N, C-alpha and C positions, 0 to 999 in steps of 0.2 A: 456630288463630286466623285464619290467612289465609283458609281456606275459609269460616269464619263471616262474616268481613267481606265476602267475595264474595257470600254469600247475602243479607246485609243490603243491599248495593248493588243487587243484582238485584231484590230485593223493592221497594225504594224507586223504582227506575226504572219498574217495571211496576205500581206502586201496589197491591201485593198484601199486605194486612195479615196474612194467615195466614202467608205465608212470612216476613214481617218479624218477627212474634212468635216464630216458630221460630228465626230467626237470632239474635235478641236473647237467647233462652233458651240457645242453644248458647254464645254469647259469655259469658253469665253463668256457665255451668258451667265453662268453660275458665278464666275469671278466678278463680273459687273455687279451682280446682286449683293456681293460681299464688299462693295465700295472700293474695289481694287481696280480703278479705271485703267491705268496705264498697262497693267498686266493683261486686262481684258482686251485692250486694243491690239497688243502684240499678238495675242492668240488669234484674234480675228484676221489680222494681216497674214499670219501663217496659214490659217484655214483657206483664205482666198488663194494663196500661192499653190497649195496642194490641190484644191478644187479645179484650178485651171489646167491641171495635168490630166483631167478626166474628160470624158465626153458626155457626162451627166449634166445637161443644161439646167434642170431645176436646182441641183446642188450648187452649180456655179452662180446661178442668180442669187441664191440665199447668201452665199459667201461674199459676193460682191456687194450686196446690200449691207451686210454687217461691216465690211471694210469701209464703205462710204459713211455709215453712221458713226463709226469710230473716228474718222477724220473730222466729221462735223463736231463731235464732242470735244475734240482737241482745238477747235476754232479754225481749222483749215478748210474753209468753205470751197475754194476752187478745186481742191483734190476731192472733197466730198461730192461736189456736183458732177465731176467727171465720172466718178465711180457709179453714182446712182443713175446717171443717164446711160452708162454702159450696161447696168443691170436691166434697165427697161428694154434696151435693144436686144439683149440676150433672151429676155422673157418673150419678146415677140417671135424670136427664132424658134423658141421651144414649143410654141403653140399650146402653152399651158396657161389658161386664164387665171389659175390660182397664183402662179409665179408672177404673172403680169400685175395682178392686183396688189401683191406684196411690194413689188418694185415701185408702182405708181404711188402707193401709200407712203413709202419712205421718201420719194421725191417731193410729194406735196408737203410733208413735214419739213424738209430742208428748205423749200421756198418760203415757208412760214418763218423759219429761223432767219433767213436772209432778208425778210421783209419784201420779197418780190411777190406781192399779193396777186397781181394780175396773172402771172405765170402759175402761181399756186392754184388759183381757181380754174385755170385752163386744164391743168393736170387733174384736179379734183373731179371735174366733169367726166373725164374719161374713166377715172377710178370708180365713180358711182355707177357709170354705165356697165363697166366690166363686172363689178360686184353684183349687179342685179341679174346678170346671166348665170351666176354660180349656184343659185338656189341655196346659198349658205348664209344663214342669219348671222353667224359669227363674223364672216368677212364684211358683211354690210354694217354690222355694229362697229367694227373697227374703222370702216370708212366714215361713218357718221361722227365718231369721236375725233377723227382727223379734221372733218369739216368744222366741228366745234372750235378746235384750236385755231384754224385759219380764220374763221369768221370773227372770233374774239379779238385776235391781233389786228384784223383789218377793220375794226370798229363797226362790226355788224352783230351786236350782242343778241338781237332777236333771232337772227338766223342760227347763231350758235346755240341758243337755248332750245330751239326746235330740233336741232340735230341731236342734242343730248337726250331729249325726251324720247326721240325715235330710237336712239341707241339703247336706252334703258329698257324699253319695251322688248326689243330683240334679245337683250342679254337675259332678261327674266324668263323669256320664252325658252332659252337654252339652259337656264339655271347656271349661267357662267358667273359664279360668285365673285371671283376676283375682278372681273370687268364691272360688275354691278357696283362694287364698293367704290371704285375709282369714279364711275359716272355719277354716283350719288354725291360724292364730295364736290365734284365739278358743278353739279346742279346747285348745291348749296352756295358755292362761291358766286355763281351766276346771279342768283336771286339776291345775294348780299350786295352785289354791285348795283342792283336796281333799287335797293332800299326796301325790298320786300322781306322784312326780318322774320315774319311768321313762317314763310315757306323756307327761308334759309335755315331756320332752326329745325324745321321738320326734316328736311333732307339731310342736314348734318347729323341729327340723331340716328336716322336710318343708316347713314354711312358708318357711324361708329359700330352699330350692330353688325353690318356687313363686313367691315374691316376685321372685326374680331373673329368672324367665322373663317377667314382665310389668313389670320395672323399677320395682317398688314399694319404695322405700327405707324407708318407714314400717313396712311389714310386716316387713322384714328386721330393722330396729332393734328393734321390739317383740319379735320372736322371740329376738333376742340377750338382751334383758332377761329374758325368761322362762327361757332356758337358764341365765343367770347365777344366778337365784334358785333354780332346780331344783338346780344344782350346789352352791350354798351349803347347801340343805336336805339334800343327801347328804353334807355334811361336806367337800366339795372347795372350800374357801374361796377360795384364790388363783385357781383356774380360773374360779370363779363371778364374782369381782370383775373379772377381765379381760373376761369376756363382757359384764357390766353396763356397764363403761366404754365398750366398743365401741358398745353400744346407746345410751348417754347422749349420745355424740358427735353423733348425728343430731339429738336434741332440742335440744342446745346450738346446733347450726348453724342450725336452723330457728327458734330463739328462741321456741319454744312454751312459755311460762312456766306456764300452768295444768297442761298435761300433764306438764311437767318436775317440778312440785311433787308431783303424785300419784305419779310414778315414784320420786322420792326417799323419800317416805313408806313405800312398799312395800319399797324397798331397805333403808332403815334398820331396818324391822321384821324383815326376813330376817336381817340382820347381828346384830341384838340376840338373836334366837332362837338363832343359831349361837354366841353368846358373844363376838363381836367388838364389844365396847362402844365402843372408840375409833372404829372404822369407823362404827358406828351413830350416835355423836354427831356425827361429821363430816357424815354424810348429813343428819341432822336440822338441823344448822347451815345447810347449803346450802338445805334446804327452807324454813327460817325466814327466810333472807335473801330468797328469792323471795316468800314470804308477805308480808313487810314491804314489798317493792317494790310488789306488787299492792295492798296496803292503802293505801300512799301515793298511788298513782294514783287510787284511789277517793276518797280524801280531797280531793285536788286537784280532781277533777271536781266534788265537792260544793261546794267553795269557789267554783269558777268559776261554777257554776249560781246560787249565792247572789249573787255579784257581778253577774251578768247581771240577776237579779231586782231587785236594788237599783238598778241603772242605769235599768231600765225605770220603776221607781217614781219615781226622781228626775226623769226626763224628763216623766212625767205631772204631777208637782208643778209643774215649770217651765211646762208648758202651762196649767195652772190659774192660775198666778200671772200669766202674760201675759194670760189672759182677764180676770182681775180688773182689771189695769192698763187694758185697753181699756174696760172698763165705767167705770172712774174718769174716763178722758178724755171719754167721752160725757157723763158727768154734769157735768163742768166746762163743756163747751160749752153744755149746757142752762142751766146757772147764769148764764152770760154773757148769754144771750138774755133770761132772766128779769130780770136786772139792768137791761138796756136798756129793757124794756117796763114793768116794774112797780117804780118806785123805792121805793114805800112798803113793798114786801116784801123790801127789801134786807137788813134785819137778820135776818129769818127765814131767807132763803136762805143767808146767811153761816153762820148757826148750823147749818143742815142740812148744809152742806158740811163744816163742822168735825166734825160727828158722823160723817159718812161717812168722812172722812179718818182719824179716830180709830179707827173700826172696822176699816178696811183696814190701818192700822198694826198694830193688835193681831193681825189675822190673819197679817200677814207675820211678826211676832215669834213667833207660835205655830208657823208653818211652820218658822221657823229652829230653834226648840226641838225640834220633831219631827225635823228633819234631824240635829240633834246627837245625839238619842237613837238614831236609826237607825245613825249612824256608830259610836256606842259599842256597839250591839248587834252590828254587823258585826265589830268588833274582838274582842268577846267570843266570837262564834261561830268566828272564825278560830283562837282559842287553845283551843277546847274540842272534845272528841270528840262528834259528833252523837248517838251511841247512848247513851253513859253519862253525858254532861255532865261528865266528868272532864277535867282538862287533857290536851292531846295532847303528843306527843313534841316537836313544834316549839316549843311554849311552854316546855317544860322545858329544851331546849337553849339557848334564848335566855336563860332565867333563869340557868342555870349559867355561860354566857359572861359575863353582866353582873355576876355575883357571884363570879367567879374569885378565889380567894385570901382571900375573906372568912371562910370557916369557921375557918381557922387563927387569925385575929385574934379571932374571937368566943368561942372556947372556951378561956378562960385556964386553967381547971383540968383536970387529967388525968382527972377522973371524969365530966366532961360532954363529950359528943362529938356530932357529926352522925351520921346513919346512912342507909344505902340498903338497901331491901328490894325484890327482884325476884320476882314471883309468876307462875306459869304454871298454867292450869287442867289438871288431870289428865284424860286420856281425853276431851278436848274433841271430837276428831274423831268418837269413838264417839257422843257425845251428838248431834252434828249428823246423823250417819248414821241413828241410830235414831229420834230424835224430830223431826228437821227443823231448819232454820236459825232458825225463829222461836223454838224452844225454846232454841237456842244463844244467841240475843240476850237472852232472858229470864235465862239463867244469868249472862251478862256484866253485865247491869244489877243483878242481885241481889248479885253480888260487889262492884260499885262501892258499893252501899248498905251492905254489911257492912263494907267498909274504912272508910267514914265513921263507922260505929258504933264500931269497935275502935280507931281512931286518933284523934288530936286534931285540933281545927279548924285549928291552926297547921301541921299536916303537909301537904305537897303530895302529892296522889295523882294519878297519870298513867296513862292508857291507853297503854301502850308500843307496842302493835301486835298485831292479831289477838286471841289469848286471853292476852296478857301484860300485867301491870300493874306499875308501879314506884311506890314511895313514898319520898319524901325527908323525913326527920325532922330538923329543924334543930338541936334541942338535946335530948338524952336522956342518962340515966345510962349510962355504959359497961357496968356490970354488969347492966343491965336489958334488953339487946338480946334475950337468949334468951326472956325473958318476953313481949316484944312479939311475937316469932315464934310463940310458943305461943298467944298470944291470936288471932293471925291464923289459924293452923291450926284451932284449936278453934272460932273464930267461923264459919269456912267450913263445917266439918263439922257444925255445929249447924243449918245452913240446909237445909231441904227445898224445892226449887224445884218448885212445883205447876204442871203444864202438861197441859191436856186430861185431867184426872182422874188423872194419874200423878205420883208424887213422884220427883224426880230428886235423888240425892245428889251433892253437889259437894265435891270435895277439891282442894287446890292443893299444889304443891311450891314451896319458897321458897329463894332464895339471899340472904344478907345480909352486911353488913360495916359497921364504923364508917367514918365519912367525916370527914376525909381519911385514907386509908391512907398510911403513911409508912415504908416499908422503909429502913433505914439513915439515918433522919431526914429523908429527902427525900419530901415529899408527892407522891403520884401525881395525875395529872389525873383529872377525874371520869369521862372516857371509859374510861380503863384500869381505874378502880375498878368501873364497871358491867360491863366485860368479865370481871373476876375473879368478881363475884357471879353473872354468867351461867354461868360454869364451875361455881360452887358449886351453882347451880340444877340443872344437868344431872347433877351427882353425886346430888342428891336424887332426880331422876327415875330414874337408873340403879340406885339402891339401894332402890327400893321405892315411891317417891311418898308423898304425904301426910306430908311431913316437911320440915324446913328445915336447910340447912347454912350455918353462919355462919363467916366468915373473921375470926378474932379478931386475928391479927397474923402477923408473920414472925419466923423464928428462923434465925440463922446464914446469912442471905441472901448474905453475902459468899462462901460456898462454892459458890454457884450463880449463875444470872442470873435476872432478873425475867422475861425472855422464856421461859425454860425452865419457870418456874412457871406462866405464862399458857398455855403449850401443853399442859401436863398437870398440872392442879391435884391430881389424886388421887395421882400419883407424888410430887409435892412434899410432899404431906401424909404419905405413907408414909415418905419419906426424912427427915422431921423439919424441913423448911424452913418449913412453915406450920402454924399452930395453928387447927384447926377445931372448932366445936361442932356437935352434932347434936341437933335438937329433933324429937321424934316427934309426929305428929298424934294427937289423942285417939281412943280406941276405947271406946265405952260409958262415956264420962265419964272415962276414965283417960288420962293422958298421961305422958310421960317425957322427960328430957333427959340427954344424955351429952356430956361434953367430950372430944373426940378430939384428943390431941396426937400427935406423931410416933411415940411409943412404942406408942400404941394403934391406929395407922392400919390395920394389917393385920387385927387382930381385928374392928374396927368394919366394915371393908369386907366381911369374910366373912359377918358376921351380918346385914348390911344387905340382902342379896339382890342380888348383882351381876347375875345373869341375870334382869332384870325384864322385864315385858311391854312392849309397844311404847310408846315415849315419845310422849306427845300434848301 
């Protein structure tokens, strides 16, 4: 950073824009390495502005590439695409194969991010052809790493692995230690996905050694994660967990939530395949907490943007109102002059003034009515999920706080109760990965519509977060909860979501319970009730999905503690402390229900398929 600052100072002193653009780019790259992304992007944009004042085409290409990559990192792909295409055009004008290779490499990476794989391979072919003319092993190694990323995302793992091995040979020829470390950890991940645990361990251990040589903590942490998953795959569960914990520590320290979320999903899947369901559920819980935090940040951002838009419209209305007031004052002055000059027109002028005042008064009243409507709309939007138009978590929390204690008073009879249902979409990550996020959004809106169809208008339906939905039923028959769960499961299974000519089957897993739950006669808070049905939901996931687990009540709770039940609902069920019902989703029009008491817990768990696929 000190050297970059010296270069910038030198360039400004000598009024050298080429050197100044290079110094700003260097500072942008250093700032990015320090995890200060927004500051790095602003520096890259400033560097591009300065570079465009010069006639140095290679510097302009480099600055335009950096600006395009910055827009891509901010999620603005249209701006990023325009910049990188402009960089390619500039590189062709410069007649510099090195600049053209850099621009083509960046454009291929962007098409990979945008999932435009056909266009990505088209640009990649030109990139490989240009790189082969440079007699530069480094440029060719970079192109091969780019080919690996594109092939991996395009579901061509064998091509990606061949590209990595070719890149590794070139990097070792150059003794490019930083590139070698990254390529080794990518090779480890490639063999891990193939289930070749021996090679995955080999390359991961080599990556650790290489990463330490260049002080790259992220490479070492990722290698530890790959080692852990490979050990788990070999049945060495405890060793694998310890290695994963070491790798996770780095991501926790750097607070990289999106990468942490992806790591926890892979870790949970590995534990589930190894039969460690408790460990898998813990990993999924941690991943779900991060998902909810990211979802809340996105929701707050949307609310802030809406508030800013509202404030801008309010200011515009105030300006218009002031303009009308000025017009009114001008009209009054003219009226006075007319009164002084033409007395015989006094009555007419007064009548005209009255009409004008009346019209303005009506306009002001109309503006106030519109303002009131806008305020009501803003309040409605703050309590609704923007995608599904369902109530959001915040609205439900406020509702439950303001109605605390009322359910116990409202349900005088033992046969009428409230109820809570928590739903989670099965294999939602697979839907997003295979069909794209637009298909995932269509699935979520279809589920919202289906819930409106199978539930009553008086029932509160909430988007709980991500792919989770919660329904609060204020008054239902106690013996009808299983039927409601069955309606939900079969209603979802009956839906085919059609997206781009493909039919997507949708299933959900459900946890439910009457509300309020009252072990030993003491009603639980709604938060603890939701936590218990969340545990029931994860039992439904772990035992095969497309089913509902309902918590009917408690038995002999005085022999244990509620905390123990919350920590391991399945064990409490098997030990006879809780009474669960199991509702299976329909298959070809058939469905079934079983009531699982303490005596039946072990048998139901065995037949339910404990070693399920990855919980989504």
